[in-house]
MARSE-925788 format. One record per residue (C-alpha): residue number from 1; residue in one letter; z negated, y negated, x. Coordinates in Angstrom, 1 decimal, decimal comma, padded with zeros to 4 digits. Layout:
     n   res        w        v        u
   NUM     A        Z        Y        X
...
//
This chain:
     n   res        w        v        u
     1     M    022,8   -199,0    135,9
     2     K    021,3   -197,0    133,1
     3     N    017,6   -196,6    132,5
     4     P    016,4   -193,3    134,0
     5     A    014,9   -192,3    130,7
     6     V    018,2   -192,8    129,0
     7     K    020,0   -190,8    131,7
     8     F    017,4   -188,0    131,2
     9     W    017,9   -187,8    127,5
    10     C    021,7   -188,0    127,8
    11     M    021,5   -185,0    130,1
    12     I    019,3   -183,1    127,7
    13     V    021,6   -183,9    124,8
    14     G    024,6   -182,8    126,9
    15     I    022,9   -179,5    127,8
    16     V    022,0   -178,8    124,1
    17     I    025,6   -179,6    123,0
    18     G    026,9   -177,3    125,8
    19     I    024,5   -174,5    124,7
    20     I    025,6   -174,9    121,0
    21     I    029,3   -174,8    122,0
    22     V    028,7   -171,6    124,1
    23     L    026,7   -169,9    121,4
    24     G    029,2   -170,9    118,8
    25     G    032,1   -169,5    120,8
    26     A    030,2   -166,3    121,5
    27     L    029,4   -165,9    117,8
    28     T    033,1   -166,5    116,9
    29     V    034,2   -163,9    119,4
    30     F    031,6   -161,4    118,1
    31     L    032,6   -161,9    114,5
    32     N    036,2   -161,5    115,3
    33     Q    035,9   -158,0    116,6
    34     P    038,0   -155,4    114,7
    35     R    034,9   -153,6    113,4
    36     F    034,1   -156,6    111,2
    37     G    037,3   -155,9    109,3
    38     R    039,3   -158,7    107,5
    39     L    038,9   -160,3    104,1
    40     P    041,8   -160,8    101,7
    41     R    043,4   -164,2    102,3
    42     S    046,8   -164,1    100,8
    43     G    049,5   -161,8    099,3
    44     E    049,5   -159,3    096,5
    45     R    046,0   -158,1    097,1
    46     L    044,5   -161,6    096,7
    47     E    046,5   -162,1    093,5
    48     R    045,1   -158,9    092,1
    49     I    041,6   -160,1    093,0
    50     K    042,1   -163,4    091,3
    51     C    043,2   -161,7    088,2
    52     S    040,1   -159,4    088,1
    53     P    037,8   -160,2    085,2
    54     H    034,9   -159,5    087,6
    55     Y    036,0   -162,3    090,0
    56     Q    034,9   -165,8    089,4
    57     N    034,7   -169,0    091,5
    58     G    035,8   -167,1    094,7
    59     K    033,4   -164,2    094,4
    60     F    033,1   -160,8    092,6
    61     R    030,2   -160,7    090,1
    62     N    028,1   -158,0    088,6
    63     L    028,3   -157,1    084,9
    64     H    025,0   -159,1    084,4
    65     P    023,5   -161,9    086,4
    66     T    021,9   -160,4    089,5
    67     A    019,7   -162,2    092,0
    68     L    020,1   -160,8    095,5
    69     M    016,5   -161,7    096,5
    70     T    013,9   -161,7    093,7
    71     S    011,0   -163,2    095,7
    72     N    010,8   -166,7    097,2
    73     K    011,9   -165,3    100,5
    74     S    015,4   -166,1    101,8
    75     K    017,8   -163,3    102,8
    76     L    017,3   -164,3    106,5
    77     W    013,6   -164,3    106,2
    78     G    013,7   -160,8    104,6
    79     I    015,8   -159,6    107,5
    80     L    013,5   -161,1    110,1
    81     T    010,4   -159,7    108,4
    82     F    012,0   -156,2    108,3
    83     L    013,0   -156,4    112,0
    84     F    009,7   -157,7    113,4
    85     A    007,0   -156,6    111,1
    86     G    004,9   -153,4    111,7
    87     R    006,9   -150,2    111,4
    88     D    004,1   -147,7    110,6
    89     G    005,5   -144,9    108,4
    90     L    009,1   -146,2    108,5
    91     L    010,2   -143,5    111,0
    92     P    009,3   -139,8    110,9
    93     D    006,8   -138,8    113,6
    94     I    008,5   -135,3    113,9
    95     Q    012,1   -134,3    113,8
    96     I    013,1   -133,7    110,2
    97     P    015,0   -130,5    109,3
    98     V    018,8   -130,5    109,8
    99     I    021,4   -127,8    109,8
   100     K    024,7   -128,0    111,8
   101     T    027,2   -126,4    109,5
   102     D    030,7   -125,6    110,9
   103     L    032,7   -127,3    108,2
   104     K    036,1   -126,1    109,5
   105     V    035,0   -122,5    109,1
   106     L    033,2   -123,2    105,8
   107     I    036,4   -124,5    104,1
   108     Q    038,1   -121,2    104,6
   109     D    036,3   -120,2    101,5
   110     S    037,7   -122,2    098,6
   111     S    034,4   -122,5    096,7
   112     D    033,3   -125,9    095,4
   113     I    030,7   -127,2    097,8
   114     M    028,8   -130,3    098,9
   115     V    027,4   -131,0    102,4
   116     W    025,2   -134,1    102,9
   117     F    025,1   -135,7    106,3
   118     G    022,1   -138,0    105,7
   119     H    021,9   -141,4    104,1
   120     S    025,0   -141,9    101,8
   121     S    027,6   -139,8    103,7
   122     Y    028,7   -136,4    102,3
   123     F    031,6   -134,0    102,1
   124     L    032,9   -132,3    098,9
   125     Q    035,3   -129,5    098,5
   126     L    036,5   -129,5    094,9
   127     S    039,3   -127,2    093,7
   128     G    040,5   -126,9    097,3
   129     K    040,6   -130,6    098,0
   130     H    038,5   -132,1    100,8
   131     I    036,7   -135,3    099,9
   132     L    034,6   -137,4    102,3
   133     V    032,4   -140,2    100,9
   134     D    031,0   -143,2    102,8
   135     P    031,1   -141,5    106,2
   136     V    028,9   -143,1    108,9
   137     F    028,8   -141,0    112,0
   138     C    028,7   -143,6    114,8
   139     M    027,2   -147,0    113,9
   140     A    025,5   -148,3    110,7
   141     A    025,3   -151,9    111,8
   142     P    027,3   -154,5    113,8
   143     V    025,2   -153,7    116,9
   144     S    023,9   -150,3    118,1
   145     F    020,2   -151,2    118,5
   146     V    019,9   -152,0    114,7
   147     N    019,8   -149,2    112,0
   148     K    019,4   -146,4    114,6
   149     P    019,3   -143,0    113,0
   150     F    016,1   -140,9    112,8
   151     K    015,8   -138,6    115,8
   152     G    018,0   -135,5    115,4
   153     T    019,8   -136,7    112,2
   154     D    023,0   -137,8    113,9
   155     I    024,2   -134,3    114,6
   156     Y    027,6   -134,7    112,8
   157     K    030,5   -136,5    114,4
   158     P    034,0   -137,4    113,2
   159     E    035,5   -134,4    115,1
   160     D    033,3   -132,1    113,0
   161     V    035,1   -133,0    109,8
   162     P    038,2   -131,1    108,6
   163     D    041,3   -132,9    107,5
   164     I    040,5   -135,1    104,5
   165     D    042,5   -135,3    101,3
   166     Y    040,5   -138,3    099,8
   167     L    038,3   -140,6    101,7
   168     I    036,2   -142,5    099,1
   169     I    034,5   -145,7    100,1
   170     T    032,1   -147,3    097,6
   171     H    031,8   -150,7    099,3
   172     D    032,2   -152,3    102,7
   173     H    028,6   -152,5    104,0
   174     W    028,1   -151,2    107,5
   175     D    025,9   -148,2    106,3
   176     H    028,8   -147,0    104,1
   177     L    031,9   -148,1    106,1
   178     D    031,8   -147,4    109,8
   179     Y    034,7   -148,7    111,8
   180     E    034,4   -146,2    114,6
   181     T    034,2   -143,2    112,3
   182     I    037,3   -144,5    110,4
   183     K    039,2   -145,1    113,5
   184     Q    038,6   -141,6    114,8
   185     L    039,5   -140,0    111,4
   186     K    042,5   -142,2    110,7
   187     N    045,3   -139,7    111,4
   188     R    043,5   -137,0    109,4
   189     I    043,1   -138,9    106,1
   190     R    045,7   -138,4    103,4
   191     K    044,5   -141,0    100,9
   192     V    041,8   -143,7    100,9
   193     V    040,2   -144,6    097,6
   194     C    038,2   -147,9    097,6
   195     P    037,2   -150,9    095,4
   196     L    039,5   -153,9    095,1
   197     G    039,7   -155,9    098,3
   198     V    038,3   -153,2    100,6
   199     G    041,8   -152,1    101,4
   200     E    042,3   -155,2    103,5
   201     H    039,9   -153,7    106,1
   202     F    042,0   -150,5    106,2
   203     E    045,3   -152,3    106,6
   204     Y    043,8   -154,4    109,4
   205     W    042,7   -151,2    111,0
   206     G    046,3   -149,8    110,9
   207     F    046,4   -147,8    107,7
   208     D    049,7   -147,7    105,8
   209     R    049,4   -149,4    102,4
   210     E    050,9   -146,3    100,8
   211     K    047,8   -144,4    101,7
   212     L    045,5   -146,8    099,9
   213     V    044,3   -146,4    096,3
   214     E    042,5   -149,7    095,6
   215     L    040,9   -150,0    092,2
   216     D    039,1   -152,5    090,0
   217     W    036,3   -151,4    087,7
   218     Q    037,7   -149,4    084,7
   219     E    040,9   -148,6    086,6
   220     E    041,9   -145,0    087,4
   221     S    044,5   -143,2    089,5
   222     V    046,0   -139,8    089,5
   223     L    045,5   -138,6    093,0
   224     D    047,2   -135,2    092,6
   225     N    048,0   -132,9    089,7
   226     G    044,6   -132,3    088,0
   227     F    042,8   -134,9    090,1
   228     V    041,9   -138,2    088,5
   229     I    039,6   -140,9    090,1
   230     H    037,9   -143,5    087,9
   231     C    036,6   -146,7    089,5
   232     L    033,4   -147,7    087,7
   233     P    030,8   -150,5    087,9
   234     A    027,8   -150,7    090,2
   235     R    025,1   -153,4    090,5
   236     H    025,2   -154,4    094,1
   237     F    027,0   -156,8    096,5
   238     S    029,4   -156,6    099,5
   239     G    030,2   -158,1    102,9
   240     R    030,4   -157,2    106,6
   241     G    030,0   -160,7    108,1
   242     L    028,8   -164,1    107,0
   243     T    030,7   -164,1    103,7
   244     S    029,5   -162,0    100,7
   245     N    031,2   -160,6    097,6
   246     R    034,8   -161,2    098,5
   247     T    035,4   -157,5    098,1
   248     L    034,3   -155,3    095,2
   249     W    031,6   -152,6    095,2
   250     A    031,8   -149,6    092,8
   251     S    030,8   -146,2    091,7
   252     F    033,4   -143,5    091,2
   253     L    033,9   -140,5    089,0
   254     I    036,4   -137,8    090,0
   255     E    037,8   -135,3    087,5
   256     T    039,1   -132,1    089,1
   257     P    040,4   -128,9    087,6
   258     S    036,9   -127,4    088,0
   259     R    034,4   -130,2    087,4
   260     K    033,4   -133,9    087,1
   261     V    031,5   -135,5    089,9
   262     F    030,0   -139,0    089,7
   263     M    029,5   -140,9    093,0
   264     G    027,0   -143,7    092,4
   265     G    027,2   -145,6    095,6
   266     D    024,6   -148,3    096,0
   267     G    023,1   -150,4    093,2
   268     G    020,3   -151,2    090,9
   269     Y    019,7   -150,1    087,3
   270     D    021,9   -151,6    084,5
   271     T    023,6   -150,7    081,3
   272     H    026,7   -149,2    083,0
   273     F    025,0   -145,9    083,6
   274     A    024,6   -145,2    079,9
   275     E    028,1   -146,4    079,3
   276     V    029,5   -144,0    082,0
   277     G    027,5   -141,2    080,4
   278     K    029,2   -141,9    077,0
   279     Q    032,6   -142,6    078,4
   280     Y    032,7   -139,4    080,5
   281     P    030,6   -136,7    078,8
   282     G    030,0   -133,4    080,7
   283     I    029,4   -134,8    084,2
   284     D    028,6   -131,7    086,3
   285     L    027,2   -133,4    089,4
   286     A    025,9   -137,0    089,9
   287     V    025,1   -138,2    093,4
   288     L    022,6   -141,1    093,1
   289     E    021,0   -143,6    095,3
   290     N    017,4   -143,1    096,2
   291     G    016,0   -145,1    099,0
   292     Q    016,0   -148,5    100,8
   293     Y    014,6   -150,2    097,7
   294     N    012,1   -153,0    097,6
   295     E    010,6   -155,3    095,0
   296     D    012,2   -158,2    096,9
   297     W    015,7   -156,9    096,1
   298     K    014,9   -154,8    093,0
   299     Y    018,2   -155,5    091,2
   300     I    020,6   -154,3    093,9
   301     H    019,0   -151,0    094,8
   302     T    017,6   -148,3    092,5
   303     M    013,8   -148,7    092,1
   304     P    012,0   -145,3    091,8
   305     V    010,9   -146,1    088,2
   306     Y    014,6   -146,0    087,1
   307     L    015,8   -142,9    089,0
   308     G    015,0   -140,5    086,2
   309     Q    016,4   -142,9    083,5
   310     I    019,8   -143,1    085,4
   311     A    020,0   -139,3    085,5
   312     K    019,3   -139,2    081,7
   313     D    021,8   -141,9    081,0
   314     L    024,5   -140,0    082,8
   315     K    023,6   -136,7    081,2
   316     A    024,6   -134,9    084,4
   317     E    024,2   -131,2    084,7
   318     Q    023,0   -131,5    088,3
   319     I    021,6   -134,3    090,5
   320     V    021,6   -134,9    094,3
   321     T    020,1   -138,1    095,7
   322     V    021,2   -139,9    098,8
   323     H    020,6   -143,1    100,8
   324     H    017,6   -141,7    102,5
   325     S    016,4   -139,5    105,4
   326     K    018,5   -141,1    108,2
   327     Y    017,9   -144,8    108,5
   328     A    015,0   -147,2    107,7
   329     L    016,5   -150,2    105,9
   330     A    013,5   -151,0    103,8
   331     R    009,7   -151,1    104,1
   332     H    008,8   -147,9    102,2
   333     R    007,7   -144,8    104,1
   334     W    010,7   -142,7    105,3
   335     D    009,7   -139,7    103,2
   336     E    008,9   -141,7    100,0
   337     P    012,3   -141,0    098,4
   338     L    011,7   -137,3    098,9
   339     K    008,4   -137,6    097,0
   340     N    010,3   -139,6    094,3
   341     E    012,6   -136,6    093,8
   342     I    009,7   -134,3    093,3
   343     N    008,1   -136,6    090,8
   344     M    011,4   -137,0    089,0
   345     V    011,7   -133,2    088,5
   346     K    008,1   -133,0    087,2
   347     E    008,3   -135,9    084,8
   348     D    011,9   -135,7    083,6
   349     S    012,7   -131,9    083,9
   350     L    016,0   -132,6    085,6
   351     N    018,1   -130,1    087,5
   352     L    017,8   -131,6    090,9
   353     I    019,2   -130,2    094,1
   354     V    017,3   -131,2    097,2
   355     P    019,3   -130,2    100,3
   356     V    018,4   -130,9    103,9
   357     I    021,0   -132,6    106,1
   358     G    023,9   -130,2    106,7
   359     Q    022,9   -127,6    104,2
   360     V    025,7   -126,1    102,1
   361     V    025,2   -126,7    098,4
   362     R    027,4   -124,4    096,4
   363     L    028,5   -125,8    093,0
   364     D    030,4   -122,9    091,6
   365     H    027,4   -121,5    089,7
   366     V    027,9   -124,4    087,2
   367     E    030,2   -123,2    084,5
   368     E    033,8   -124,3    085,0
   369     K    035,4   -126,3    082,3
//
């Protein structure tokens, strides 16, 4: 007969093992939900990835060495600190201004326009084509209680958007690629433009490969007569689950019959902005990241000190900033990015457009080329 103490500890060990098995199974089921997408594992897409000059040792790399965390904190510790530390000033204490524009009526006028939906989601009508960038209308995180939108800022839903010629996705993070939004828009999207590897998510979600325009940095595609999209570098990272950097992140520049628009996506400052400005002179509008920055991850998001420099590097005629005013994903005050914009105008004399969510920005007053 076993010693009672031994029996007790055997029981405890058995319980612990059982809990680990149950939790592991639950995590596996959770991570295998369709909304997590799917990473490239085989086939033509994986072969393209392996041939990319930006892919080394099983992961995509930035142009220059880029530490994800620049403090001595781990990524997990940074997440836990954000979730459980004090939240004074992170959320607005009043409902911020928003406008509910009827986009389907708006597009009856063929003018070049932009409508920002908060954070990094926006709609462009350029020379009659409808372009939707990084739409997140449902969930900006794997679970609904994380990354909740500011009160009153989630007034736009997938059904509010007209049929889309080009859906442009800059990278596969949850706050830029929302499965539920994509699922609801699926039958109204003509073409998807995304960085290399991100197309795997779309195929997994039922999109025909013929609809996908999947590009590496410095590749381009003719979308239609007079419409060319260029895939350009960004200094960031990617991933929707436990594995990072198996898909590429990017900025994009679209050339249309009327203008050039740069879509910066997410990312910290680096030499690529000046290179883009030289390679594509005459950018009419640049949409730049401004928000969710922190010294602890200063290389992968745009720190305020560099915002004006990026605009100068690109030599853009007009600037709109995004990545703010809807979610609190960093420790700065919710309205600090708006103050950064004001300072940028004062210090750098830039032509900055500062719309509220849903406001129609008309681009046609810029001289057509």
